C-alpha positions in Angstrom: 107.4 5.2 -174.4 103.7 6.0 -173.8 101.1 3.3 -174.0 99.8 4.8 -177.3 103.2 4.2 -178.8 103.2 0.5 -178.0 102.9 -1.8 -181.0 99.6 -3.5 -181.5 99.5 -7.1 -180.3 99.2 -9.7 -183.0 97.9 -12.3 -180.5 94.2 -12.8 -180.0 92.9 -14.9 -177.2 90.7 -17.9 -178.2 87.0 -17.2 -178.0 85.3 -20.4 -176.9 82.7 -21.8 -179.2 79.5 -23.4 -177.8 77.7 -25.1 -180.7 74.0 -25.5 -180.3 72.3 -28.9 -180.7 70.7 -29.4 -184.0 68.6 -32.1 -185.7 68.6 -33.1 -189.3 69.7 -35.6 -192.0 73.4 -34.5 -191.9 73.5 -34.5 -188.1 72.1 -38.0 -188.1 74.6 -39.1 -190.8 77.4 -37.8 -188.6 76.1 -39.7 -185.6 75.9 -42.9 -187.6 79.5 -42.4 -189.0 80.8 -41.5 -185.5 79.3 -44.7 -184.0 80.6 -46.9 -186.9 84.1 -45.4 -186.9 84.6 -45.5 -183.1 83.1 -49.0 -183.0 85.7 -50.2 -185.6 88.5 -48.4 -183.8 87.7 -49.8 -180.3 86.5 -53.3 -181.4 89.0 -54.3 -184.1 91.9 -55.3 -181.8 89.6 -57.8 -180.1 88.6 -59.7 -183.2 90.2 -63.1 -183.3 91.6 -65.0 -186.4 92.9 -68.5 -186.2 96.2 -68.8 -188.1 97.3 -72.1 -186.6 99.7 -73.1 -183.8 102.5 -70.7 -182.9 100.9 -67.8 -184.7 99.1 -64.8 -183.3 95.3 -65.1 -183.4 94.5 -61.4 -183.5 92.8 -60.4 -186.8 94.6 -57.0 -187.1 98.0 -56.8 -185.5 101.1 -54.7 -186.1 103.7 -57.2 -184.8 106.7 -54.8 -184.2 108.8 -57.5 -182.4 108.7 -59.8 -185.4 108.3 -57.0 -187.9 105.1 -58.2 -189.5 101.6 -56.9 -190.2 98.6 -59.1 -190.0 95.2 -58.1 -191.5 92.9 -61.1 -191.3 94.2 -63.6 -193.8 96.9 -61.2 -195.1 100.4 -61.1 -193.7 102.8 -58.3 -194.7 106.6 -58.6 -194.1 109.1 -55.7 -193.8 110.4 -56.2 -197.3 106.9 -55.9 -198.6 106.5 -52.4 -197.3 105.5 -51.3 -200.8 102.0 -52.5 -199.9 101.9 -50.0 -197.1 103.4 -47.3 -199.3 100.7 -48.1 -202.0 97.9 -47.8 -199.4 99.3 -44.5 -198.3 99.4 -43.3 -201.9 95.8 -44.5 -202.3 94.8 -42.6 -199.2 96.3 -39.4 -200.5 94.7 -39.8 -203.9 91.4 -40.6 -202.2 91.7 -37.4 -200.2 92.3 -35.5 -203.4 89.4 -37.2 -205.1 86.9 -36.5 -202.4 88.0 -33.0 -201.9 87.8 -32.1 -205.6 84.4 -33.7 -205.8 82.8 -32.8 -202.4 85.1 -30.3 -200.7 86.3 -31.0 -197.2 84.0 -34.0 -196.7 86.8 -35.9 -194.9 87.2 -33.1 -192.4 83.5 -32.7 -191.7 82.7 -36.4 -191.3 85.6 -38.7 -190.8 88.7 -36.8 -189.5 89.6 -38.2 -186.0 89.7 -34.6 -184.7 86.1 -34.1 -185.8 84.9 -37.4 -184.5 86.4 -37.1 -181.1 85.4 -33.4 -180.8 81.8 -34.4 -181.7 82.0 -37.0 -178.9 83.4 -34.5 -176.4 80.8 -31.9 -177.3 78.1 -34.5 -176.8 79.4 -35.3 -173.3 79.6 -31.6 -172.6 76.0 -31.1 -173.6 74.8 -34.0 -171.5 76.4 -32.5 -168.4 76.2 -28.7 -168.8 73.2 -28.3 -171.1 72.7 -26.9 -174.6 74.4 -23.7 -175.9 72.7 -21.1 -173.8 73.3 -23.0 -170.6 77.0 -23.6 -171.4 77.5 -19.9 -172.2 75.9 -18.9 -168.9 78.0 -21.4 -167.0 81.2 -20.2 -168.8 80.5 -16.6 -167.7 79.6 -17.5 -164.1 82.2 -17.2 -161.3 83.5 -20.4 -159.9 81.2 -22.1 -157.4 80.6 -25.5 -156.1 78.0 -26.2 -158.8 80.3 -25.1 -161.6 83.2 -27.0 -160.2 81.1 -30.2 -159.9 79.9 -29.9 -163.5 83.4 -29.2 -164.8 85.0 -32.1 -162.9 82.4 -34.5 -164.0 82.9 -33.4 -167.6 86.7 -33.5 -167.4 86.6 -37.0 -165.8 84.5 -38.4 -168.6 86.8 -36.7 -171.2 89.8 -38.3 -169.5 88.1 -41.7 -169.6 87.4 -41.3 -173.3 91.0 -40.3 -173.9 92.2 -43.3 -171.8 90.0 -45.6 -173.9 91.5 -44.0 -177.0 95.1 -44.5 -176.0 94.3 -48.0 -174.7 92.7 -49.1 -177.9 95.7 -47.8 -179.9 98.3 -49.9 -178.1 96.2 -53.0 -178.5 96.9 -52.9 -182.2 100.6 -53.7 -181.5 100.4 -56.8 -179.4 97.9 -59.4 -178.3 95.0 -57.4 -176.8 93.8 -59.7 -174.0 97.3 -60.4 -172.8 98.3 -56.7 -172.9 95.1 -55.8 -171.0 95.9 -58.2 -168.3 99.5 -56.9 -168.0 98.3 -53.3 -167.9 95.9 -54.0 -165.1 98.6 -55.7 -162.9 101.3 -53.2 -163.8 103.5 -55.6 -165.8 103.2 -54.2 -169.3 106.1 -52.6 -171.1 106.8 -49.0 -170.1 106.2 -48.0 -173.7 102.6 -49.1 -173.4 102.0 -46.9 -170.4 103.8 -43.9 -172.0 101.8 -44.3 -175.2 98.5 -44.5 -173.4 99.4 -41.4 -171.3 100.4 -39.3 -174.3 97.3 -40.3 -176.3 95.0 -39.8 -173.3 96.3 -36.2 -172.7 96.4 -35.2 -176.4 92.9 -36.5 -177.0 91.7 -34.7 -173.8 93.4 -31.4 -174.9 92.6 -31.6 -178.6 89.0 -32.7 -178.4 88.1 -30.8 -175.2 89.9 -27.5 -175.4 91.8 -26.9 -178.7 89.0 -28.2 -181.0 88.7 -25.8 -183.9 92.2 -24.4 -183.2 93.7 -27.8 -184.4 91.7 -27.5 -187.7 92.6 -23.9 -188.3 96.3 -23.7 -187.1 97.7 -27.2 -186.7 96.3 -29.0 -189.7 97.9 -28.2 -193.1 94.9 -29.4 -195.1 92.8 -26.2 -195.1 95.7 -24.5 -196.9 96.1 -27.3 -199.4 92.5 -27.8 -200.2 92.3 -24.8 -202.4 94.4 -26.5 -205.0 92.0 -29.4 -205.1 88.8 -27.4 -205.4 87.3 -25.4 -208.3 83.9 -23.9 -209.3 82.5 -27.4 -209.9 83.3 -28.7 -206.4 80.2 -29.5 -204.4 80.5 -27.8 -201.1 78.4 -26.1 -198.4 77.4 -22.7 -199.6 74.8 -19.9 -199.1 72.4 -18.9 -201.8 73.0 -15.2 -201.5 70.7 -14.4 -204.4 67.8 -15.9 -202.5 68.7 -14.9 -198.9 69.6 -11.2 -199.4 68.7 -8.6 -198.3 68.3 -10.4 -195.0 66.2 -9.1 -192.2 64.0 -10.0 -189.3 60.8 -11.7 -190.1 58.6 -9.2 -188.2 60.1 -6.3 -190.1 59.2 -8.0 -193.4 55.6 -8.2 -192.6 53.4 -5.3 -193.8 56.2 -3.6 -195.8 56.9 -3.3 -199.5 60.7 -3.5 -199.1 62.3 -6.4 -200.8 63.3 -9.0 -198.2 65.2 -12.2 -198.8 64.5 -15.6 -197.2 67.3 -15.2 -194.6 65.7 -13.8 -191.4 69.2 -13.3 -189.8 68.3 -15.7 -186.9 72.0 -16.8 -186.5 71.0 -20.5 -186.3 73.6 -21.4 -188.9 76.3 -19.6 -186.8 75.2 -21.0 -183.5 75.4 -24.6 -184.6 78.8 -24.3 -186.4 81.6 -26.1 -184.5 84.1 -23.6 -186.1 82.1 -20.5 -185.1 82.0 -19.0 -188.6 79.2 -17.5 -190.6 78.7 -19.4 -193.9 76.8 -16.5 -195.3 80.1 -14.6 -195.6 81.2 -17.1 -198.4 83.9 -19.8 -198.5 86.3 -19.6 -195.6 89.4 -21.6 -194.6 87.8 -22.6 -191.3 84.8 -24.3 -192.8 85.0 -28.1 -192.6 81.7 -28.6 -194.6 80.1 -30.6 -191.8 76.7 -29.4 -193.1 75.2 -28.7 -189.6 74.4 -25.2 -190.8 72.2 -26.8 -193.6 70.2 -28.7 -191.0 69.8 -25.6 -188.8 68.7 -23.4 -191.7 66.3 -26.0 -193.1 64.7 -26.3 -189.7 64.1 -22.5 -189.7 62.9 -22.5 -193.3 60.3 -25.1 -192.4 59.1 -23.0 -189.5 58.6 -19.8 -191.5 57.1 -21.6 -194.5 60.0 -21.0 -196.9 61.6 -23.7 -199.2 64.6 -25.5 -197.9 68.1 -25.1 -199.4 68.9 -21.5 -198.5 72.2 -23.1 -197.3 72.9 -26.3 -199.1 75.5 -28.5 -200.9 76.0 -26.9 -204.3 78.8 -26.0 -206.7 79.9 -22.4 -206.6 79.0 -21.9 -210.3 75.5 -23.1 -209.6 74.9 -20.1 -207.3 75.8 -17.8 -210.1 73.7 -19.7 -212.6 70.7 -19.6 -210.3 71.2 -15.9 -209.8 71.0 -15.4 -213.6 67.9 -17.5 -213.8 69.5 -20.5 -215.4 69.1 -24.1 -214.4 72.2 -25.5 -212.6 73.9 -28.6 -213.8 73.0 -31.9 -212.3 75.1 -32.8 -209.3 76.6 -35.9 -211.0 77.9 -33.7 -213.9 79.8 -31.7 -211.3 81.2 -34.8 -209.6 82.2 -36.7 -212.8 84.5 -34.3 -214.5 88.0 -34.6 -215.9 89.8 -33.9 -212.7 87.8 -36.4 -210.6 88.0 -39.0 -213.3 91.8 -38.8 -213.5 92.0 -39.2 -209.7 89.6 -42.1 -209.8 91.6 -43.9 -212.6 94.9 -43.3 -210.7 93.4 -44.5 -207.4 91.8 -47.6 -208.9 94.9 -48.4 -210.9 97.1 -48.5 -207.8 94.5 -50.5 -205.9 94.2 -53.1 -208.7 98.0 -53.3 -208.9 98.3 -53.9 -205.1 95.6 -56.6 -205.3 97.4 -58.3 -208.2 100.7 -58.1 -206.4 99.2 -59.5 -203.3 97.9 -62.6 -204.9 100.9 -63.1 -207.2 103.6 -62.9 -204.5 105.5 -66.1 -203.7 104.8 -68.0 -200.5 108.5 -67.9 -199.8 111.4 -65.6 -200.5 114.9 -66.5 -201.6 118.2 -64.6 -201.4 121.4 -66.2 -202.8 124.7 -64.4 -202.3 128.0 -65.8 -203.7 130.9 -65.7 -201.2 133.5 -63.2 -202.5 136.4 -63.7 -200.1 137.7 -65.9 -201.6 135.7 -66.3 -204.8 136.7 -70.0 -205.0 138.6 -72.6 -203.0 141.0 -75.3 -204.5 140.5 -78.5 -202.6 143.1 -81.2 -202.0 142.1 -83.2 -205.0 142.3 -80.2 -207.3 138.6 -79.6 -207.6 137.2 -76.1 -207.3 134.5 -75.1 -204.8 132.3 -72.1 -204.7 130.2 -71.1 -201.6 126.8 -69.5 -201.7 124.9 -68.0 -198.8 121.2 -69.1 -199.2 118.5 -67.4 -197.1 115.0 -68.7 -197.2 112.0 -66.9 -195.7 109.0 -69.2 -195.2 105.9 -67.1 -195.2 103.6 -70.0 -194.7 102.0 -71.2 -191.5 103.8 -74.5 -191.2 107.3 -76.0 -191.4 108.3 -76.5 -195.0 111.1 -78.4 -196.7 112.9 -76.8 -199.6 114.9 -78.8 -202.1 118.0 -77.0 -203.5 119.3 -77.9 -207.0 121.7 -76.4 -209.5 121.0 -76.2 -213.2 124.0 -75.6 -215.4 127.1 -77.7 -216.3 126.3 -81.4 -215.5 129.8 -81.8 -213.9 128.9 -79.5 -211.0 128.2 -81.3 -207.6 126.0 -79.7 -205.0 126.0 -80.2 -201.2 124.5 -78.3 -198.3 126.5 -77.5 -195.2 125.7 -79.9 -192.3 123.3 -81.9 -194.4 123.7 -85.2 -196.2 121.2 -84.1 -198.9 120.1 -80.8 -200.4 116.9 -80.3 -198.5 116.6 -77.5 -195.9 113.7 -77.2 -193.4 112.5 -73.7 -192.4 109.9 -73.1 -189.6 106.7 -71.3 -190.2 107.1 -67.5 -190.6 110.8 -67.8 -190.0 114.0 -66.8 -191.9 116.3 -69.7 -192.4 119.8 -69.9 -193.9 122.4 -72.3 -195.0 125.6 -72.6 -197.0 125.4 -74.2 -200.4 128.6 -75.7 -201.8 129.0 -76.2 -205.5 132.1 -78.2 -206.6 133.6 -78.6 -210.0 135.9 -81.7 -210.3 139.5 -81.1 -211.3 139.9 -80.7 -215.1 136.2 -80.2 -215.7 135.0 -77.3 -217.9 133.7 -75.2 -215.0 136.9 -75.7 -213.1 139.0 -74.5 -216.0 136.7 -71.7 -217.2 136.8 -68.3 -215.5 133.0 -67.9 -215.2 130.2 -70.5 -215.8 126.6 -69.4 -215.6 124.2 -71.5 -213.5 120.8 -71.3 -211.9 120.1 -72.2 -208.3 116.6 -73.6 -207.9 114.7 -73.6 -204.6 111.6 -75.8 -204.6 108.9 -76.2 -201.9 108.7 -80.0 -201.7 105.0 -79.8 -200.6 103.5 -77.2 -203.0 106.1 -77.6 -205.7 106.5 -73.9 -206.1 109.9 -73.0 -207.5 112.1 -70.0 -207.5 115.2 -69.7 -209.7 118.2 -67.5 -209.0 120.7 -66.9 -211.8 124.3 -66.6 -210.7 127.8 -67.7 -211.8 130.4 -70.3 -210.9 134.0 -69.0 -210.6 136.8 -71.2 -211.9 140.5 -70.9 -212.4 140.2 -69.3 -215.8 142.9 -71.3 -217.5 
């Protein structure tokens, strides 16, 4: 087979992108958000919160060993996972809401891939220079100078990745203790493995893959189209104003109609995705708005009004082209779709808050013993056994009084206890056996089933929980 008969390759090698430095309101906003979000991520595990003796004093802690989640004054237990599920649903609805209102604003400003890529590009620019210098360095053959710059850059990238992985594991155990154990080599192997994996993935994703993660690995670019419509505010090019584009020098002294776009490529050179926003909406665009800053800077220099590239609804561009006034931005944002998302989002949030403050400070589970369902004692009385499990979710030892409400003939005792009071340690699950006895010849002993309620009362707070169950008799 000749070379001309070979099938065309579907693989295209990645062309590296070297975004140019840009100044402007959106770039400044991104720097502020980057600093705030990275600050929260790195600092949060070190915030202390006093919960009393015997309790962890880390404000935010995912306690895998004891299967609990602490968030300042809030403590979530495994059986309360519906709180986590509710937060995940709110996060999904929030993503739908912001995307339908403002396009891929999450991707452009808050996505971890965007944040760490911005940080890595900042380090790269500090060491290798701005866009033109980085392009020249990339095209140069390897030399001592190039090797020194690359090794310096990669070392800083690895340190950032190490800090990223290290901060992550601190969320799962006491941060100061784990740091000490990590430094002396006595931490659990899972901690070292997690840090290694996150260090390498951060290094690879933020340093080398960059836009490839957004385009090929992330599913959101393919989902976002269902969330957006012509009222969505997104980054767009006013084609009616910019075309026909042409160099500024060619426009001087001619009668040919020329648009405001001078084809300087500033919007392309600052784009971290390497696209040309003037070609319309594209899957790769993360709406970071850096092209707006770059274009506004050029418009200022040539004496043209800003906004050739701007945040606007797609239908506004068509309205402006026809000479009509576009709708106010708030009319685009507050429409039926976004209002529905907002109501759903707020409803779930309110429900979670109400459930959080209405939950009981202790949980009770009562299980009647089924094998056998009852025992006949030597004096002819009938005894039923119930397994009682108490989860004390408070930060102190509590005593719980167990009583039975039903037929007055029933007698209640607790296994290994002269009374019916059970003590449970703070944040612990305690259990006991409850014996309910019906004297021989009494109504409960003779009846097949007698309804009763087992009450569990916190002797300090007087909170009560009642469990409805039955007493099994002979049925004669």
